C-alpha positions in Angstrom: -20.0 -29.3 2.8 -19.3 -32.4 1.5 -15.6 -33.1 0.9 -16.2 -35.8 -1.6 -18.8 -33.1 -3.7 -16.1 -30.6 -3.5 -12.5 -32.4 -2.6 -10.9 -29.1 -1.9 -12.8 -27.6 0.7 -9.9 -28.4 3.3 -7.7 -26.4 1.0 -9.8 -23.5 0.6 -10.2 -23.1 4.5 -7.2 -22.7 4.4 -7.0 -20.2 2.4 -9.8 -18.6 4.0 -8.4 -15.0 5.4 -6.5 -14.2 2.1 -10.0 -15.0 0.1 -11.8 -13.1 2.7 -9.6 -10.2 2.4 -9.3 -10.1 -1.4 -12.9 -10.3 -2.1 -13.7 -7.4 0.5 -11.1 -5.3 -1.0 -12.6 -5.8 -4.5 -16.4 -5.3 -3.5 -15.2 -2.4 -1.5 -13.6 -0.9 -4.5 -16.3 -1.2 -6.4 -18.6 0.4 -4.0 -16.0 3.5 -4.1 -16.3 3.9 -7.8 -20.3 4.1 -7.6 -20.8 6.4 -4.3 -19.0 9.2 -3.4 -20.5 10.9 -0.6 -18.8 11.4 2.9 -21.3 8.8 4.5 -20.4 6.2 1.9 -16.6 6.4 2.9 -17.5 6.1 6.6 -19.5 3.0 5.5 -16.8 2.0 3.4 -14.5 2.2 6.8 -17.1 0.2 8.6 -17.1 -2.5 6.5 -13.3 -2.5 6.5 -13.3 -3.2 9.9 -15.8 -6.2 9.2 -14.2 -8.0 6.8 -10.7 -7.5 9.1 -12.9 -9.5 11.4 -14.3 -12.0 9.2 -10.5 -12.5 8.1 -9.4 -13.3 12.0 -12.5 -16.0 12.1 -11.2 -17.3 8.9 -7.5 -17.6 10.3 -9.4 -19.8 13.1 -10.9 -21.9 10.6 -7.8 -22.2 9.0 -6.1 -22.8 12.6 -8.6 -25.7 13.0 -7.7 -27.3 9.6 -4.2 -27.7 9.4 -2.0 -29.1 7.0 -0.6 -28.3 3.2 -2.6 -26.8 0.4 -2.3 -25.8 -3.3 0.6 -28.6 -3.9 2.2 -27.5 -0.7 2.8 -24.0 -1.5 0.6 -23.0 1.9 0.8 -24.0 5.1 -1.4 -23.5 7.6 0.0 -24.3 11.3 -0.2 -22.7 14.6 2.9 -20.6 13.4 1.1 -18.7 10.4 -2.0 -18.1 12.7 0.2 -16.5 15.0 1.4 -14.1 12.8 -1.9 -13.6 10.7 -3.7 -12.5 13.7 -0.7 -10.2 14.5 -1.2 -8.4 10.9 -5.1 -8.3 11.4 -5.0 -7.0 14.4 -2.4 -4.0 13.5 -5.1 -3.6 10.5 -7.7 -3.3 12.5 -6.1 -0.7 15.0 -5.1 0.8 11.6 -8.8 1.1 10.2 -10.3 3.0 13.6 -7.1 4.9 14.0 -7.3 6.4 10.4 -10.9 7.7 9.8 -10.8 10.6 12.0 -7.4 11.6 10.8 -8.1 11.2 6.9 -11.7 13.2 7.8 -9.0 16.2 9.4 -6.9 15.8 6.4 -9.8 16.0 4.3 -8.7 13.1 2.1 -11.3 10.5 3.6 -12.0 8.0 0.7 -12.3 4.5 0.0 -9.4 3.9 -1.4 -7.2 3.7 1.8 -8.9 1.0 3.0 -8.7 -1.3 -0.4 -5.7 -0.8 -0.1 -5.3 -1.6 3.7 -7.2 -4.9 3.2 -4.9 -5.6 -0.3 -1.8 -5.3 1.8 -3.3 -7.2 4.3 -3.9 -10.1 2.3 -0.6 -10.2 1.4 1.0 -10.4 4.6 -1.2 -13.2 5.4 0.2 -14.8 2.4 3.5 -14.5 3.6 3.0 -15.8 6.9 1.5 -19.1 5.1 4.2 -19.0 2.6 6.1 -22.6 2.4 7.1 -22.0 -1.1 9.6 -19.1 -2.0 7.7 -17.9 -5.0 4.8 -17.5 -2.8 6.8 -15.4 -0.5 7.6 -13.0 -3.3 4.2 -12.3 -4.6 2.7 -12.1 -0.7 5.6 -9.9 -0.2 4.9 -7.7 -3.5 1.0 -7.6 -3.1 1.9 -6.0 0.6 4.5 -4.3 -0.5 3.0 -2.2 -3.7 -0.4 -1.5 -1.5 2.2 -0.2 1.1 3.6 2.2 -1.3 0.8 3.8 -1.8 -0.6 4.2 1.5 2.7 5.7 2.7 1.9 8.7 0.1 -1.7 8.3 0.5 -1.6 12.1 1.0 -0.9 13.6 -2.6 -0.5 17.1 -1.5 2.2 16.5 1.1 5.2 16.7 0.2 6.9 14.7 3.2 4.4 11.7 2.2 5.5 11.7 -1.8 9.3 11.9 -1.0 8.7 8.8 1.8 6.5 6.9 -0.7 9.0 7.3 -3.7 12.0 6.2 -1.4 10.2 3.5 0.1 9.1 2.2 -3.5 12.9 3.0 -5.3 14.7 0.9 -2.4 12.5 -1.5 -1.6 12.2 -2.3 -5.1 15.7 -2.9 -5.2 15.8 -5.1 -1.9 13.1 -7.5 -3.3 15.2 -7.9 -6.9 17.9 -9.4 -4.2 15.3 -11.7 -2.7 14.4 -12.8 -6.3 17.4 -13.4 -7.7 18.7 -15.6 -4.5 15.3 -17.8 -4.8 16.7 -18.0 -8.6 20.0 -19.1 -7.4 18.1 -21.5 -5.1 16.1 -23.3 -7.4 19.1 -23.4 -9.4 21.3 -25.3 -7.2 18.2 -27.2 -5.6 15.7 -27.5 -8.5 12.9 -26.5 -6.0 11.6 -23.6 -4.5 9.4 -25.1 -1.6 11.2 -25.2 1.8 11.0 -28.7 2.5 11.9 -30.1 -0.9 14.9 -27.5 -0.7 16.2 -28.2 3.1 15.9 -32.0 2.0 18.0 -31.3 -1.3 20.8 -29.7 0.7 20.4 -32.9 3.1 21.2 -34.7 0.5 24.1 -33.1 -1.1 24.2 -30.0 -3.5 26.9 -29.2 -6.1 28.0 -25.9 -4.4 27.2 -25.1 -0.7 29.0 -22.1 -1.4 26.8 -21.1 -3.7 23.7 -22.2 -1.8 25.0 -19.6 1.0 25.4 -17.0 -1.2 21.7 -17.4 -2.4 20.7 -17.4 1.1 22.5 -14.2 1.6 20.9 -12.6 -1.3 17.6 -13.6 0.1 18.7 -12.2 3.6 18.8 -8.5 2.1 15.4 -8.3 0.6 14.1 -9.6 4.3 16.4 -7.1 6.0 15.2 -4.3 4.1 11.7 -5.4 5.3 12.5 -5.9 8.7 14.6 -2.5 8.7 17.8 -4.3 10.0 21.1 -2.8 9.5 22.8 -1.9 7.0 19.5 -2.0 5.2 17.4 0.4 7.5 17.9 3.7 6.3 14.5 4.0 4.3 12.8 3.6 7.9 13.0 7.1 9.3 12.4 8.7 6.3 9.2 6.7 5.3 8.2 6.9 8.8 8.8 10.7 9.3 6.8 11.4 6.0 4.0 8.7 5.9 0.6 9.9 7.5 0.7 8.6 11.4 -1.8 6.0 11.3 0.3 4.4 8.4 3.3 5.2 9.8 1.9 2.8 12.9 1.0 0.5 10.3 4.0 -0.2 8.7 6.2 -0.5 12.0 4.1 -3.4 13.3 2.2 -5.4 10.7 4.5 -5.8 7.7 7.3 -6.1 9.9 5.9 -8.7 12.0 5.1 -11.2 8.9 8.8 -10.4 7.5 9.7 -12.1 10.5 7.5 -15.0 10.3 9.1 -15.5 6.7 12.8 -14.8 7.8 12.2 -17.7 10.6 10.7 -19.8 8.7 12.8 -19.8 5.6 16.1 -19.7 7.4 15.1 -22.0 9.9 13.1 -24.7 7.5 14.7 -24.7 4.1 18.5 -23.4 4.9 18.6 -25.5 8.4 21.7 -27.3 7.1 23.8 -24.1 6.7 22.8 -22.8 10.2 26.4 -22.5 11.2 27.3 -20.1 8.1 24.1 -18.0 8.6 24.0 -17.6 12.6 27.3 -15.5 12.6 25.9 -13.1 10.1 22.7 -13.1 11.9 24.7 -12.0 15.1 26.8 -9.1 13.4 23.5 -7.7 12.2 21.6 -8.0 15.6 24.1 -6.0 16.9 24.6 -3.7 14.2 20.8 -2.7 14.1 20.7 -2.4 18.1 23.4 0.2 17.9 22.7 2.3 15.2 18.7 2.4 15.8 19.1 3.6 19.5 22.3 6.0 19.4 20.8 7.4 16.1 17.7 8.0 18.2 19.5 9.7 21.2 19.5 13.2 18.7 16.4 13.3 17.2 13.8 16.1 18.2 11.1 14.9 15.7 8.5 11.9 17.4 8.1 10.6 14.1 11.8 10.1 13.3 12.5 8.8 16.9 9.9 6.1 16.8 11.7 5.2 13.4 15.0 4.8 14.7 13.8 3.1 17.8 11.9 0.9 15.4 14.8 0.0 14.0 16.4 -0.9 17.2 13.7 -3.3 18.2 14.1 -5.3 15.3 17.9 -5.6 16.8 16.0 -7.5 19.4 14.0 -9.8 17.5 17.3 -10.4 15.3 18.9 -11.7 18.8 16.3 -14.1 19.5 16.0 -15.4 15.9 20.2 -15.7 15.9 19.5 -18.1 19.1 18.2 -20.7 16.0 16.2 -22.3 19.0 12.6 -22.9 19.3 12.7 -21.0 22.7 14.1 -18.2 20.5 11.4 -18.5 18.1 8.5 -18.2 20.7 10.3 -15.1 22.2 10.6 -13.5 19.0 6.9 -14.3 18.2 5.8 -12.8 21.8 8.0 -9.7 21.7 6.7 -9.0 17.8 3.1 -9.0 19.2 3.8 -7.0 22.0 5.8 -4.5 20.1 2.8 -4.2 17.6 0.6 -3.2 20.4 2.7 -0.6 22.2 4.4 1.2 18.9 0.7 1.1 17.5 -0.6 3.0 20.4 2.3 5.4 20.6 1.9 6.0 16.9 -2.2 6.4 17.7 -1.1 8.9 20.3 1.4 11.1 17.8 -1.8 10.7 15.3 -4.0 13.0 17.8 -1.3 14.7 19.0 -0.1 16.1 15.8 -2.9 18.0 14.8 -4.1 19.0 11.3 -1.2 18.2 8.4 0.9 17.3 11.3 2.7 20.4 12.6 2.9 19.2 16.1 5.6 16.3 15.8 8.3 17.7 17.9 9.4 17.1 21.6 8.7 21.0 22.0 5.2 20.2 21.1 5.0 17.9 24.1 5.7 20.0 26.5 3.2 20.1 29.4 1.0 17.4 27.7 0.3 16.5 31.1 -1.4 19.4 32.2 -3.5 19.9 28.9 -4.3 16.0 28.6 -3.8 13.9 31.5 -5.2 11.0 30.3 -3.2 11.2 26.6 0.2 11.6 28.6 -0.6 8.7 31.1 -1.6 6.4 28.0 1.7 7.8 26.0 4.1 6.6 29.6 2.6 3.3 29.4 3.4 3.0 25.6 7.3 4.8 26.6 7.7 2.3 29.5 6.7 -0.6 28.1 8.9 0.3 25.1 11.7 0.6 27.7 10.8 -2.5 29.1 9.9 -1.2 32.4 8.3 -4.4 34.4 4.7 -5.2 34.5 4.4 -4.5 30.7 4.7 -6.4 27.8 8.0 -5.0 26.8 9.6 -6.0 29.6 8.6 -9.9 29.3 9.7 -9.6 25.8 13.4 -8.3 26.3 13.4 -11.0 29.4 12.3 -14.1 27.2 14.6 -13.0 24.4 17.9 -12.5 26.6 16.9 -15.5 28.3 16.8 -17.1 25.1 20.3 -15.6 24.1 21.9 -16.5 27.3 20.3 -20.4 27.0 22.2 -20.6 23.6 25.2 -19.1 25.5 25.3 -15.7 23.5 26.6 -13.8 26.0 28.1 -11.2 24.5 25.3 -10.2 22.4 23.2 -10.4 25.6 25.2 -8.5 27.5 25.5 -6.0 24.2 21.8 -6.3 24.0 21.2 -4.8 27.5 23.7 -2.0 27.3 21.7 -0.8 23.8 18.4 -1.2 26.0 19.9 1.2 28.8 21.0 3.4 26.0 17.2 3.5 24.3 16.0 4.4 27.9 17.5 7.6 27.6 15.7 9.2 24.5 12.4 7.3 25.8 12.7 8.9 29.1 13.4 12.3 27.7 9.6 12.5 26.1 8.4 11.8 29.5 10.6 14.9 31.2 8.9 17.1 28.6 5.6 16.3 29.1 5.8 16.4 33.1 8.1 18.5 34.3 8.0 21.2 31.6 5.2 23.8 31.0 3.0 23.8 28.0 4.5 27.0 25.6 0.8 27.2 24.2 -2.8 27.6 25.7 -4.6 26.4 22.8 -8.0 24.5 23.0 -7.5 20.6 23.4 -9.2 19.5 20.7 -11.8 16.1 21.6 -10.3 12.7 20.6 -12.5 10.8 17.9 -13.8 7.5 19.3 -12.2 5.2 17.3 -8.7 7.2 18.1 -9.5 6.8 21.7 -10.3 3.2 21.2 -7.5 2.5 19.9 -5.3 4.1 22.4 -7.4 2.8 25.2 -7.4 -1.1 24.0 -3.5 -0.7 23.2 -2.4 0.4 26.5 -5.0 -2.1 28.2 -3.2 -5.1 26.3 0.1 -4.1 27.0 -0.4 -4.1 30.5 -2.6 -7.2 30.3 0.7 -9.1 28.7 3.2 -7.3 31.0 1.2 -9.2 33.7 0.0 -12.6 32.2 2.4 -13.0 29.4 1.1 -16.6 29.0 -1.8 -15.6 27.3 0.5 -15.1 24.1 4.0 -16.9 25.1 1.9 -20.4 25.7 0.7 -20.3 22.2 4.1 -19.3 20.7 6.2 -21.7 22.7 3.4 -24.5 21.5 4.1 -23.8 17.5 7.9 -22.4 17.5 9.4 -25.6 16.5 8.1 -25.5 12.8 9.5 -28.3 11.1 12.3 -29.0 13.1 
């Protein structure tokens, strides 16, 4: 299209993923309103997957047209493209994993995929936001859809409880974020990240007030990444939400929340880095310790993975604390690797849990290697990667994070992080012991694995191993665009 005929063509291209997801979500919602049969719902699931694929293509188009858009409120760069693709990849896995799950639970309806698309649209907007109000809008679009997805099984009391906790605590945390944005605007006269930084470098009436505003914003973002002391919601929500949704929440929204945290604090609040770095240091340590030591006592697999998710947020915070391009690249790689291995683990839980998710304890995994050796082998890959065993994506993720920490002279944080990784090995290996060294308690007939769920398991396992052998496939791209606006 001729740019002279339509001068805003480039700006629209930079916003293309969100446009595709929004239009697709609206059309699928209308389609669900007119058709009620099961075949149409399967069609909606297929169309949702196609829409996510088109949004991935739109991300590539946006990446090929870098620059600012819509009065500098959005930015299309490699950093935004990376996190857009991570979020969309997790969304695609969720579609593949959810179709058979919803049919099994007799809750298969098109609204699920519509909510998923809208949540992804909000996440993509957050990844590309160059303005604090756009961060807030993207966060709300993503969060509202996520709250509903967490309680999607309306007859499940556990899901209702998790959705209510998620909504109430999430709304409270978002209020802190918005209050911090208001303070920043009052002190600097802008909510644009680059303009905030420029105003701070020229001098503001009170740097202490700006630091307090950054702290308020950190509360809202820390909630989204489940960092201590704002992590209490995560285990309850992951345990009560449908397994595919729990996997989605643990990977996609968390990744883009980290993207916002990195972009905001390393762009707008760069001049006060000396003030927020010690806070992140303490937060990273507490997050690792609370997540790992709490997971030691869990017998519910979903709850254990919830606490594990908290611990892994602590590892990423170590990389963010380094305040370096190397640390940012390590965080980007780790978030992509974690999305693959953790969603793969939740895909296994989706299958093993059975109807009503009645089999989600360690005892239910006894003898899994005898009943379903392939499933046990795949879960082993994911657990070993979560531990950080060599030749898995998790190993290189932790290696790059702790190397970046050492390069930044964070010796104590590195040492304590490595000790936390050793603690985590216990509760992951305990699952392997149960699967391989115990006899099954029942001789129930093993149900066949649906095609979409099986594809999710194998793709995530293969990708986890590929990134463990060829980490440069992702790390090179991450390192190229980790500098942001420095």
